Structure formats: C-alpha cells, structure tokens
C-alpha positions as CSV (number, residue, x, y, z in Angstrom):
1,M,-87.2,-45.9,-143.2
2,L,-84.6,-48.3,-144.6
3,L,-82.8,-45.5,-146.3
4,L,-82.9,-43.4,-143.1
5,Y,-81.4,-46.3,-141.1
6,G,-78.9,-46.8,-143.8
7,F,-78.0,-43.1,-143.7
8,L,-77.5,-43.1,-139.9
9,L,-75.4,-46.3,-140.0
10,A,-73.3,-44.9,-142.8
11,I,-72.7,-41.6,-140.9
12,L,-71.6,-43.6,-137.9
13,I,-69.2,-45.8,-139.8
14,A,-67.8,-42.9,-141.8
15,S,-67.3,-40.8,-138.7
16,L,-65.5,-43.6,-136.9
17,A,-63.3,-44.3,-139.9
18,Y,-62.5,-40.6,-140.3
19,R,-61.5,-40.3,-136.6
20,A,-59.4,-43.4,-137.0
21,R,-57.7,-41.7,-140.0
22,S,-58.7,-44.5,-142.3
23,L,-60.7,-42.0,-144.4
24,S,-60.0,-38.4,-145.4
25,K,-62.8,-35.9,-145.4
26,S,-63.7,-36.5,-149.0
27,G,-63.5,-40.3,-148.4
28,A,-65.8,-40.1,-145.4
29,F,-68.4,-38.1,-147.4
30,A,-68.1,-40.7,-150.3
31,A,-68.4,-43.5,-147.8
32,M,-71.6,-41.9,-146.4
33,I,-73.2,-41.8,-149.8
34,L,-72.3,-45.4,-150.8
35,G,-73.1,-46.7,-147.3
36,T,-76.6,-45.1,-147.4
37,I,-77.3,-46.9,-150.7
38,I,-75.8,-50.3,-149.7
39,F,-77.0,-50.3,-146.0
40,G,-80.4,-48.8,-146.8
41,L,-81.4,-50.6,-150.0
42,G,-79.5,-53.8,-149.5
43,G,-79.8,-54.6,-145.9
44,I,-77.7,-56.6,-143.4
45,P,-76.1,-59.2,-145.8
46,W,-74.9,-56.5,-148.2
47,A,-73.7,-54.3,-145.3
48,V,-71.7,-57.2,-143.8
49,L,-69.8,-57.8,-147.1
50,L,-69.0,-54.2,-147.5
51,L,-67.9,-53.7,-143.9
52,T,-65.8,-56.9,-144.1
53,F,-63.9,-55.4,-147.0
54,F,-63.5,-52.1,-145.4
55,F,-62.4,-53.2,-141.9
56,T,-60.1,-56.0,-143.1
57,S,-58.3,-53.8,-145.6
58,S,-58.0,-50.9,-143.0
59,A,-56.7,-53.4,-140.4
60,L,-54.1,-54.8,-142.8
61,S,-53.0,-51.4,-143.9
62,R,-52.3,-50.4,-140.2
63,A,-50.8,-53.8,-139.2
64,F,-48.1,-53.6,-141.9
65,K,-47.7,-49.9,-142.1
66,K,-44.0,-50.1,-141.1
67,R,-43.3,-52.6,-143.8
68,K,-44.7,-50.2,-146.4
69,Q,-42.9,-47.1,-145.2
70,G,-40.2,-47.3,-147.8
71,L,-42.8,-48.0,-150.5
72,N,-45.1,-45.0,-150.0
73,E,-43.1,-43.1,-152.6
74,K,-44.5,-45.5,-155.3
75,Y,-48.2,-45.4,-154.4
76,S,-50.3,-42.5,-155.6
77,K,-52.0,-42.1,-152.2
78,G,-51.5,-42.8,-148.6
79,D,-53.3,-45.0,-146.1
80,Q,-56.2,-42.5,-145.8
81,R,-58.7,-43.3,-148.5
82,D,-60.1,-40.3,-150.3
83,A,-63.4,-40.1,-152.4
84,G,-61.7,-41.4,-155.5
85,Q,-60.5,-44.6,-153.7
86,V,-63.9,-45.1,-152.0
87,F,-65.8,-44.8,-155.3
88,G,-63.2,-46.8,-157.2
89,N,-63.5,-49.7,-154.7
90,G,-67.2,-49.5,-153.8
91,G,-69.0,-47.6,-156.6
92,L,-69.7,-50.6,-158.7
93,A,-70.9,-52.5,-155.6
94,A,-73.5,-49.7,-155.0
95,A,-74.6,-49.9,-158.6
96,F,-75.4,-53.7,-158.2
97,V,-77.4,-52.9,-155.0
98,L,-79.5,-50.5,-157.1
99,F,-79.9,-53.1,-159.8
100,H,-81.1,-55.6,-157.1
101,Y,-83.5,-53.0,-155.7
102,F,-85.2,-52.6,-159.1
103,Y,-84.9,-56.3,-160.1
104,P,-85.2,-58.3,-156.9
105,E,-86.1,-61.5,-158.7
106,S,-82.7,-61.6,-160.4
107,N,-79.6,-63.0,-158.8
108,I,-77.3,-60.7,-161.0
109,G,-77.3,-58.0,-158.3
110,W,-76.1,-60.2,-155.5
111,I,-73.5,-62.1,-157.6
112,G,-72.1,-58.9,-159.2
113,F,-72.0,-57.2,-155.8
114,A,-70.2,-60.0,-154.1
115,A,-67.8,-60.6,-156.9
116,S,-66.8,-56.9,-157.3
117,L,-66.1,-56.7,-153.5
118,A,-64.2,-60.0,-153.7
119,A,-62.0,-58.6,-156.4
120,V,-61.2,-55.3,-154.7
121,N,-60.7,-57.2,-151.4
122,A,-58.4,-59.6,-153.1
123,D,-56.4,-56.8,-154.6
124,T,-56.1,-54.9,-151.3
125,W,-55.0,-58.0,-149.4
126,A,-52.4,-58.7,-152.1
127,T,-51.1,-55.2,-151.8
128,E,-50.9,-55.2,-148.0
129,L,-49.6,-58.7,-147.5
130,G,-47.4,-58.9,-150.6
131,V,-44.7,-56.9,-148.9
132,L,-44.1,-59.9,-146.7
133,N,-42.7,-61.9,-149.6
134,R,-39.0,-62.4,-148.9
135,T,-38.0,-62.0,-152.5
136,P,-38.8,-59.2,-154.9
137,P,-42.0,-59.7,-157.0
138,R,-42.0,-60.5,-160.7
139,M,-43.7,-58.5,-163.4
140,I,-47.0,-60.1,-164.3
141,T,-46.3,-59.6,-168.1
142,D,-42.8,-61.1,-167.8
143,L,-42.4,-63.5,-164.9
144,R,-38.7,-63.7,-165.5
145,K,-38.3,-60.0,-164.6
146,R,-37.8,-59.1,-161.0
147,V,-39.0,-55.6,-159.9
148,E,-38.9,-53.6,-156.7
149,K,-41.6,-54.2,-154.1
150,G,-44.6,-51.9,-154.6
151,T,-44.1,-51.7,-158.4
152,S,-47.4,-51.6,-160.2
153,G,-47.8,-55.0,-162.0
154,G,-45.5,-56.9,-159.7
155,V,-46.8,-60.2,-158.4
156,S,-45.5,-62.7,-155.8
157,L,-46.4,-66.0,-154.2
158,V,-47.4,-64.4,-150.9
159,G,-49.4,-61.7,-152.6
160,T,-51.2,-64.1,-154.8
161,L,-52.1,-66.4,-151.9
162,A,-53.3,-63.3,-149.9
163,S,-55.4,-62.3,-152.9
164,L,-57.0,-65.8,-153.0
165,A,-57.7,-65.6,-149.3
166,G,-59.2,-62.1,-149.5
167,S,-61.5,-63.2,-152.3
168,A,-62.4,-66.5,-150.6
169,L,-63.5,-64.6,-147.4
170,I,-66.0,-62.5,-149.3
171,A,-67.2,-65.5,-151.4
172,A,-67.7,-67.5,-148.2
173,L,-69.9,-64.8,-146.7
174,A,-71.8,-64.4,-149.9
175,S,-72.5,-68.1,-150.0
176,L,-73.4,-68.2,-146.3
177,F,-76.0,-65.5,-146.5
178,T,-77.7,-67.1,-149.5
179,A,-77.2,-70.7,-148.2
180,N,-75.9,-71.4,-151.7
181,W,-72.4,-72.8,-151.6
182,S,-72.3,-73.3,-155.4
183,L,-71.4,-69.5,-155.5
184,F,-68.3,-70.0,-153.4
185,L,-65.9,-71.2,-156.1
186,P,-67.0,-68.9,-159.0
187,I,-66.9,-65.8,-156.8
188,T,-63.5,-66.8,-155.3
189,L,-62.0,-67.4,-158.7
190,A,-63.6,-64.2,-160.1
191,G,-62.1,-62.1,-157.2
192,L,-58.7,-63.6,-157.9
193,A,-59.0,-62.9,-161.6
194,G,-60.0,-59.3,-160.9
195,S,-56.9,-58.8,-158.7
196,L,-54.7,-60.2,-161.4
197,F,-56.3,-58.0,-164.0
198,D,-55.6,-55.1,-161.8
199,S,-51.9,-56.1,-161.8
200,F,-52.0,-56.5,-165.6
201,L,-53.4,-53.0,-166.1
202,G,-50.7,-51.7,-163.7
203,A,-48.0,-53.3,-165.8
204,T,-49.3,-52.1,-169.1
205,V,-51.7,-49.1,-169.4
206,Q,-52.0,-47.5,-166.0
207,A,-50.6,-44.0,-165.8
208,M,-47.0,-44.1,-164.4
209,Y,-44.6,-41.3,-163.7
210,F,-40.9,-40.8,-163.0
211,C,-39.2,-38.6,-160.4
212,P,-36.0,-37.1,-162.0
213,K,-34.5,-36.3,-158.5
214,D,-34.9,-39.8,-156.9
215,Q,-34.8,-41.7,-160.2
216,K,-37.9,-43.6,-159.2
217,E,-40.9,-44.8,-161.0
218,T,-44.1,-43.8,-159.2
219,E,-47.9,-43.4,-159.4
220,K,-47.7,-39.9,-157.8
221,H,-48.5,-36.9,-159.8
222,P,-47.9,-34.0,-160.1
223,L,-45.4,-34.1,-157.2
224,H,-43.4,-36.9,-155.9
225,T,-42.9,-37.5,-152.1
226,C,-39.7,-35.4,-152.3
227,G,-41.6,-32.5,-153.8
228,T,-40.2,-32.8,-157.3
229,E,-42.5,-32.6,-160.2
230,T,-43.0,-36.0,-161.8
231,V,-42.8,-36.7,-165.6
232,H,-45.2,-39.0,-167.4
233,L,-43.4,-42.2,-168.2
234,R,-46.0,-44.6,-169.7
235,G,-49.6,-45.6,-169.8
236,W,-52.8,-43.6,-170.3
237,K,-52.8,-40.4,-168.3
238,W,-56.5,-40.7,-167.4
239,L,-56.1,-44.3,-166.1
240,T,-55.3,-43.5,-162.5
241,N,-55.1,-46.1,-159.7
242,D,-58.7,-45.3,-158.8
243,W,-59.9,-46.3,-162.3
244,V,-57.8,-49.4,-162.2
245,N,-59.5,-50.4,-158.9
246,F,-62.9,-49.8,-160.5
247,A,-61.8,-52.0,-163.5
248,C,-60.6,-54.7,-161.0
249,G,-64.1,-54.9,-159.5
250,A,-65.8,-54.8,-162.9
251,F,-63.7,-57.6,-164.2
252,G,-64.4,-59.7,-161.2
253,A,-68.1,-59.1,-161.5
254,V,-68.1,-60.0,-165.3
255,I,-66.1,-63.2,-164.7
256,A,-68.5,-64.3,-161.8
257,L,-71.6,-63.7,-163.9
258,L,-70.1,-65.6,-166.9
259,L,-69.2,-68.5,-164.6
C-alpha cells in the first residue's frame, strides 16, 4: 500500500511539474520512478526533503530566468529537467532510501540521503543565484583568474553563500524530522563541500566543448545554441553535467558519513 500511495503521489507531482514545464517527458517519467521509491519506501520526511529540493530549485530557476538568458548557450540543457538530470540529482538519494528499507536500524540511509540532497540543492542554488553576483566569478582552481558568468568551475561570493543556504535548508529539515540537531552542521558542511566539488570537476575533467562560430566555450554537444557543431575542448567526454551532478551528491554523502 505504501508503494501504491507513493506511486500515486509521484504521478501527481510529475504531472504538475510537466505541465509547469519544469520537467520534460523523460524527466517526468524519471521523477515518477524516483518519487515512487522515495515517497513509497521512505515516507513523509523523505518526501519533504526531496520536494523541498525540487520546488525551491524550480522556483529559483523561474525567478531568475531573465538573468540567465544570456548564459543558456553555456549550459548543456535548459530549464526543463530531463531524465538524465533527474537521475543525476536524485538517483543516489533513492539508493539511500532502498538502503534504509533493508537496514532500518542503521542511520546511514537517512544521513546519506539528506547529505546527497543537501549537496545537489547547494549546487543548484549556487547556479541559480550566482548570476546575481555583480562581478565575474573566479575559477575555483585559480582564484586569481576571472571568467564569464556561467562558466563551469566559476565561483563567486554570492554563489557560495547561496550554496551554503541551500545546503543548510536541507540540513535543518533533516535535523528537525529526527529531532537530532547534531546532524545540522555535518550535513550543511557536506552539502557545501559537494557543491564545491562539482565546481572543481567542472573546472578540470568535465567534458567541455567549443563553438567555432560564436567562439564560445560550452557544455552543449553536438550542437551549440546557434546550430553549429561543437568541438571537444577538454575533459573526459563521458563526464557530462549529469554525471557531475551525481558526483556532487555522492561526495556530499561521503563527507557527511565521515563527519
């Protein structure tokens, strides 16, 4: 019955998100799968954390859409999340729910779940709010180097503070539901660390491409926004933004469990 209720709730949320253009068709299907697992096997606390991430990230994406219009040529995908983005951000969280289902006496499932969501929430908030920074960001691997807004690996004060706030929100909810506020600081720091790790991967080994026509570095492949075929510039070709998001959540979970 729990899985049935989870399935029905997942369909409702995915349908509403699809109609609101927050999810593509593939994204809605993926959200239905993950939602069924998390809502059905986890329950209300787990569902609240997931929905907090999804709704806040979607709201921020819409709120600052105009600010990002000139940056869309850099990002691999648009505001509509597809299956790759959904699994990249929430796949690991669902795995921790399954772990908790089979090992309910262990706190690894809840801490890993909360920390992975704190990390991807931190990264999303940094991306959406970082555009508000008045000065160009700096490359995380060389803080002396200024880069264009939207550049993978770029960090700024506003983006970092937004990252911290996004992580702290998930950590606060995770602590509230367990009545254990000793979790707040480790999960908050782990989420921030995951977001910074995401930026580090973006600056070093994430697959990046170049548009010969616009003379722009971009995540888009095989075609840039202008329709020109992009050329591989650096990084591992298999390490797309979706895998970087997955690594972000995984790093956050590992740090939280170590702490």
